[in-house]
C-alpha positions in Angstrom: 167.3 -121.0 110.8 167.2 -121.6 107.0 165.4 -125.0 107.6 162.3 -123.4 109.2 160.3 -122.9 106.1 160.7 -126.5 105.2 160.0 -128.2 108.6 156.7 -130.0 108.6 155.6 -129.8 112.3 155.2 -127.1 114.8 157.2 -129.1 117.3 160.2 -129.2 114.8 160.0 -125.4 114.3 159.8 -124.7 118.0 162.7 -127.1 118.7 164.9 -125.2 116.1 164.0 -121.9 117.7 164.9 -123.2 121.2 168.2 -124.6 119.8 169.0 -121.1 118.4 168.3 -119.6 121.8 170.8 -122.0 123.4 173.6 -120.4 121.3 173.6 -117.5 123.8 174.1 -115.2 120.8 172.2 -112.0 121.6 171.5 -111.3 117.9 170.2 -114.8 117.4 168.0 -114.6 120.5 166.6 -111.3 119.4 165.8 -112.8 116.0 164.0 -115.8 117.6 162.0 -113.4 119.9 161.0 -111.4 116.9 160.0 -114.4 114.8 158.2 -116.2 117.6 155.0 -114.3 117.1 152.1 -116.4 115.7 151.6 -114.1 112.7 155.3 -114.1 111.8 155.6 -117.8 112.2 152.7 -118.2 109.8 154.7 -116.3 107.2 157.9 -118.3 107.6 156.8 -121.8 108.4 154.5 -124.1 106.6 153.7 -125.8 109.9 152.1 -122.6 111.2 150.6 -121.2 108.0 146.8 -121.4 107.4 147.2 -121.5 103.6 147.0 -124.8 101.8 150.3 -126.6 101.5 150.1 -126.7 97.7 150.0 -122.9 97.7 152.8 -122.7 100.2 155.0 -124.9 98.0 154.6 -122.6 95.0 155.8 -119.5 96.9 159.3 -118.2 96.1 161.5 -117.8 99.1 163.6 -115.0 97.6 163.1 -111.4 96.6 164.2 -111.8 93.0 160.8 -110.8 91.5 160.5 -107.7 93.7 164.1 -106.7 93.0 163.8 -107.1 89.3 160.5 -105.1 89.3 162.3 -102.3 91.2 165.2 -102.4 88.7 162.8 -102.1 85.8 161.2 -99.0 87.3 164.6 -97.3 87.5 165.5 -98.3 84.0 162.3 -97.0 82.5 162.1 -93.9 84.6 159.7 -92.6 87.3 157.1 -89.9 87.2 156.6 -90.3 83.5 153.5 -89.0 81.8 151.2 -91.6 80.3 152.4 -90.9 76.8 156.1 -90.9 77.9 155.6 -94.3 79.6 154.0 -95.7 76.5 156.9 -94.6 74.4 159.4 -96.1 76.8 
């Protein structure tokens, strides 16, 4: 599952998805069925993406940036006036 973003061919990705289905684990099978859509695969696999591989390789595969931005909003406050935000 975690190898999918790093696999280089569509065949490798589809093979991993089939191997996951063979586990007979309902949650894993549901996950595979959800991720098997073309537009989802394009977002999780460089073999299916339409973006240049150089761009794909620069993308972070975690949510650290988003989470830190959210934390900063909570630290600085929300619904501040423009002047209040400047002083913060």
